[in-house]
TORPA-4810 file (N, C-alpha, C, O; in nm, 3 decimals):
<nodes>
NODE_1_-2.746_-0.387_-23.660_-2.638_-0.289_-23.648_-2.650_-0.183_-23.756_-2.627_-0.065_-23.729_M
NODE_2_-2.686_-0.222_-23.878_-2.698_-0.125_-23.986_-2.812_-0.027_-23.962_-2.803_0.089_-24.000_N
NODE_3_-2.921_-0.074_-23.898_-3.035_0.013_-23.869_-2.993_0.119_-23.768_-3.034_0.234_-23.780_V
NODE_4_-2.914_0.082_-23.670_-2.866_0.177_-23.569_-2.774_0.281_-23.632_-2.781_0.399_-23.597_G
NODE_5_-2.689_0.239_-23.723_-2.598_0.332_-23.791_-2.676_0.428_-23.881_-2.645_0.546_-23.890_A
NODE_6_-2.778_0.374_-23.946_-2.863_0.458_-24.032_-2.938_0.562_-23.949_-2.949_0.678_-23.989_L
NODE_7_-2.989_0.520_-23.833_-3.059_0.613_-23.744_-2.967_0.722_-23.694_-3.006_0.838_-23.688_G
NODE_8_-2.845_0.686_-23.657_-2.747_0.783_-23.610_-2.711_0.882_-23.721_-2.696_1.002_-23.697_A
NODE_9_-2.698_0.830_-23.842_-2.666_0.917_-23.955_-2.779_1.016_-23.982_-2.753_1.133_-24.011_L
NODE_10_-2.904_0.970_-23.972_-3.019_1.059_-23.991_-3.022_1.169_-23.885_-3.049_1.285_-23.916_C
NODE_11_-2.994_1.132_-23.761_-2.991_1.234_-23.654_-2.881_1.336_-23.679_-2.900_1.455_-23.658_C
NODE_12_-2.766_1.289_-23.723_-2.654_1.378_-23.749_-2.686_1.474_-23.863_-2.655_1.593_-23.854_L
NODE_13_-2.747_1.425_-23.968_-2.785_1.509_-24.082_-2.888_1.613_-24.041_-2.879_1.729_-24.081_V
NODE_14_-2.986_1.573_-23.961_-3.090_1.668_-23.919_-3.031_1.776_-23.830_-3.073_1.891_-23.838_S
NODE_15_-2.934_1.741_-23.746_-2.868_1.842_-23.663_-2.790_1.941_-23.749_-2.790_2.061_-23.721_L
NODE_16_-2.725_1.893_-23.853_-2.650_1.982_-23.942_-2.744_2.077_-24.017_-2.711_2.194_-24.036_C
NODE_17_-2.859_2.028_-24.058_-2.957_2.111_-24.128_-3.009_2.220_-24.037_-3.020_2.336_-24.078_V
NODE_18_-3.041_2.185_-23.913_-3.090_2.282_-23.816_-2.982_2.385_-23.786_-3.010_2.505_-23.779_V
NODE_19_-2.859_2.339_-23.767_-2.750_2.431_-23.738_-2.725_2.524_-23.857_-2.695_2.642_-23.838_A
NODE_20_-2.737_2.472_-23.979_-2.718_2.555_-24.097_-2.824_2.662_-24.110_-2.793_2.775_-24.148_G
NODE_21_-2.948_2.629_-24.080_-3.055_2.729_-24.089_-3.039_2.833_-23.979_-3.069_2.951_-24.001_S
NODE_22_-2.992_2.792_-23.862_-2.969_2.887_-23.753_-2.858_2.985_-23.790_-2.868_3.104_-23.761_E
NODE_23_-2.752_2.935_-23.855_-2.642_3.024_-23.892_-2.687_3.123_-23.999_-2.640_3.237_-24.001_S
NODE_24_-2.779_3.082_-24.089_-2.832_3.175_-24.188_-2.915_3.283_-24.122_-2.908_3.399_-24.160_R
NODE_25_-2.994_3.245_-24.021_-3.074_3.343_-23.948_-2.983_3.441_-23.875_-3.009_3.561_-23.874_K
NODE_26_-2.875_3.388_-23.814_-2.782_3.474_-23.744_-2.714_3.570_-23.840_-2.693_3.687_-23.808_D
NODE_27_-2.679_3.521_-23.959_-2.615_3.606_-24.059_-2.710_3.716_-24.106_-2.668_3.830_-24.125_A
NODE_28_-2.838_3.682_-24.124_-2.936_3.783_-24.164_-2.956_3.885_-24.055_-2.968_4.005_-24.083_A
NODE_29_-2.958_3.841_-23.931_-2.973_3.934_-23.818_-2.852_4.025_-23.808_-2.866_4.145_-23.784_T
NODE_30_-2.734_3.969_-23.826_-2.613_4.051_-23.822_-2.613_4.154_-23.934_-2.569_4.267_-23.915_L
NODE_31_-2.662_4.116_-24.051_-2.668_4.210_-24.164_-2.761_4.326_-24.132_-2.728_4.441_-24.162_E
NODE_32_-2.875_4.298_-24.072_-2.971_4.404_-24.039_-2.923_4.490_-23.922_-2.964_4.605_-23.910_L
NODE_33_-2.837_4.436_-23.837_-2.785_4.511_-23.723_-2.658_4.589_-23.756_-2.605_4.661_-23.671_D
NODE_34_-2.610_4.576_-23.877_-2.487_4.645_-23.918_-2.514_4.795_-23.923_-2.616_4.839_-23.978_R
NODE_35_-2.424_4.874_-23.866_-2.440_5.019_-23.862_-2.383_5.080_-23.990_-2.271_5.049_-24.031_V
NODE_36_-2.463_5.166_-24.052_-2.423_5.235_-24.175_-2.430_5.384_-24.148_-2.531_5.435_-24.101_I
NODE_37_-2.322_5.454_-24.178_-2.317_5.599_-24.158_-2.319_5.667_-24.295_-2.249_5.626_-24.388_C
NODE_38_-2.401_5.772_-24.304_-2.412_5.848_-24.429_-2.394_5.996_-24.399_-2.436_6.045_-24.294_K
NODE_39_-2.332_6.067_-24.492_-2.320_6.212_-24.481_-2.433_6.274_-24.562_-2.432_6.270_-24.685_N
NODE_40_-2.530_6.331_-24.492_-2.649_6.385_-24.557_-2.652_6.537_-24.545_-2.610_6.592_-24.444_L
NODE_41_-2.702_6.605_-24.649_-2.710_6.751_-24.644_-2.812_6.798_-24.540_-2.914_6.733_-24.517_P
NODE_42_-2.782_6.911_-24.479_-2.870_6.970_-24.380_-2.930_7.096_-24.440_-2.860_7.177_-24.501_V
NODE_43_-3.059_7.113_-24.423_-3.127_7.231_-24.476_-3.073_7.357_-24.409_-3.067_7.366_-24.286_S
NODE_44_-3.035_7.454_-24.490_-2.985_7.582_-24.437_-2.837_7.581_-24.404_-2.789_7.674_-24.340_G
NODE_45_-2.764_7.479_-24.447_-2.622_7.472_-24.416_-2.547_7.417_-24.536_-2.602_7.341_-24.617_S
NODE_46_-2.420_7.457_-24.547_-2.336_7.404_-24.653_-2.268_7.274_-24.611_-2.218_7.198_-24.695_H
NODE_47_-2.268_7.249_-24.482_-2.203_7.129_-24.430_-2.301_7.012_-24.430_-2.422_7.029_-24.421_R
NODE_48_-2.244_6.895_-24.442_-2.326_6.773_-24.433_-2.316_6.718_-24.292_-2.216_6.735_-24.223_K
NODE_49_-2.422_6.650_-24.251_-2.426_6.591_-24.117_-2.411_6.441_-24.129_-2.473_6.378_-24.215_Q
NODE_50_-2.328_6.384_-24.044_-2.307_6.239_-24.044_-2.416_6.174_-23.959_-2.428_6.203_-23.839_R
NODE_51_-2.495_6.086_-24.021_-2.603_6.017_-23.952_-2.576_5.868_-23.959_-2.557_5.812_-24.067_I
NODE_52_-2.575_5.803_-23.843_-2.548_5.659_-23.835_-2.673_5.587_-23.785_-2.732_5.625_-23.684_C
NODE_53_-2.713_5.484_-23.859_-2.828_5.401_-23.824_-2.797_5.258_-23.865_-2.702_5.233_-23.940_R
NODE_54_-2.877_5.166_-23.816_-2.862_5.027_-23.860_-2.925_5.012_-23.998_-3.004_5.096_-24.041_T
NODE_55_-2.891_4.905_-24.067_-2.948_4.880_-24.200_-3.099_4.869_-24.191_-3.170_4.917_-24.280_K
NODE_56_-3.149_4.807_-24.087_-3.293_4.793_-24.068_-3.359_4.931_-24.056_-3.465_4.954_-24.114_L
NODE_57_-3.298_5.022_-23.980_-3.353_5.157_-23.965_-3.350_5.234_-24.097_-3.446_5.306_-24.128_E
NODE_58_-3.243_5.220_-24.176_-3.237_5.288_-24.306_-3.345_5.233_-24.398_-3.411_5.310_-24.469_W
NODE_59_-3.364_5.101_-24.398_-3.467_5.040_-24.483_-3.607_5.088_-24.444_-3.688_5.119_-24.531_D
NODE_60_-3.634_5.094_-24.314_-3.765_5.141_-24.268_-3.788_5.287_-24.306_-3.898_5.325_-24.346_E
NODE_61_-3.684_5.368_-24.293_-3.693_5.509_-24.330_-3.722_5.525_-24.479_-3.804_5.609_-24.518_S
NODE_62_-3.656_5.445_-24.562_-3.678_5.450_-24.707_-3.821_5.410_-24.741_-3.885_5.474_-24.825_R
NODE_63_-3.871_5.305_-24.677_-4.008_5.261_-24.702_-4.109_5.368_-24.662_-4.206_5.393_-24.734_K
NODE_64_-4.085_5.433_-24.547_-4.175_5.539_-24.501_-4.174_5.656_-24.599_-4.279_5.711_-24.630_R
NODE_65_-4.057_5.693_-24.647_-4.046_5.806_-24.740_-4.118_5.776_-24.871_-4.189_5.861_-24.925_S
NODE_66_-4.100_5.655_-24.921_-4.168_5.618_-25.045_-4.318_5.612_-25.025_-4.395_5.651_-25.113_R
NODE_67_-4.360_5.563_-24.909_-4.503_5.557_-24.879_-4.563_5.696_-24.872_-4.674_5.719_-24.921_G
NODE_68_-4.491_5.791_-24.811_-4.539_5.929_-24.803_-4.548_5.991_-24.942_-4.645_6.062_-24.972_D
NODE_69_-4.449_5.965_-25.026_-4.451_6.021_-25.161_-4.566_5.963_-25.242_-4.633_6.036_-25.315_A
NODE_70_-4.589_5.835_-25.230_-4.701_5.772_-25.302_-4.835_5.826_-25.253_-4.927_5.845_-25.332_N
NODE_71_-4.846_5.850_-25.123_-4.969_5.905_-25.067_-4.994_6.045_-25.123_-5.107_6.078_-25.159_F
NODE_72_-4.890_6.125_-25.132_-4.905_6.261_-25.186_-4.948_6.257_-25.332_-5.030_6.338_-25.374_E
NODE_73_-4.894_6.164_-25.408_-4.934_6.151_-25.549_-5.083_6.118_-25.559_-5.154_6.176_-25.641_K
NODE_74_-5.129_6.025_-25.477_-5.270_5.986_-25.480_-5.360_6.101_-25.439_-5.465_6.121_-25.500_K
NODE_75_-5.321_6.176_-25.339_-5.403_6.288_-25.291_-5.411_6.395_-25.400_-5.518_6.452_-25.423_V
NODE_76_-5.301_6.422_-25.465_-5.300_6.526_-25.570_-5.386_6.483_-25.688_-5.453_6.567_-25.749_K
NODE_77_-5.385_6.356_-25.722_-5.468_6.308_-25.833_-5.616_6.324_-25.802_-5.695_6.362_-25.888_R
NODE_78_-5.652_6.296_-25.679_-5.793_6.303_-25.639_-5.840_6.447_-25.637_-5.951_6.475_-25.680_V
NODE_79_-5.757_6.539_-25.586_-5.800_6.678_-25.574_-5.805_6.749_-25.709_-5.880_6.845_-25.723_T
NODE_80_-5.729_6.705_-25.806_-5.731_6.769_-25.937_-5.860_6.737_-26.013_-5.916_6.822_-26.083_R
NODE_81_-5.908_6.612_-25.997_-6.017_6.557_-26.074_-6.145_6.630_-26.058_-6.245_6.594_-26.119_G
</nodes>
């Protein structure tokens, strides 16, 4: 009887662990799908434009911008030399 109870307890614990990891994945997905709106300046205008994107899209845009800036730095270093 004790072996059966121990087995049931192990199954219950493993289900809780799996459910907990799934909820963390869902929370991370919800965080990346959250919409963030920013008021950004527009070239040639005094007004700012409201741009709404998901957190994932803002992060990708930031990475691309930094990558472009780093590429320009490398190109300028090579051409000066």
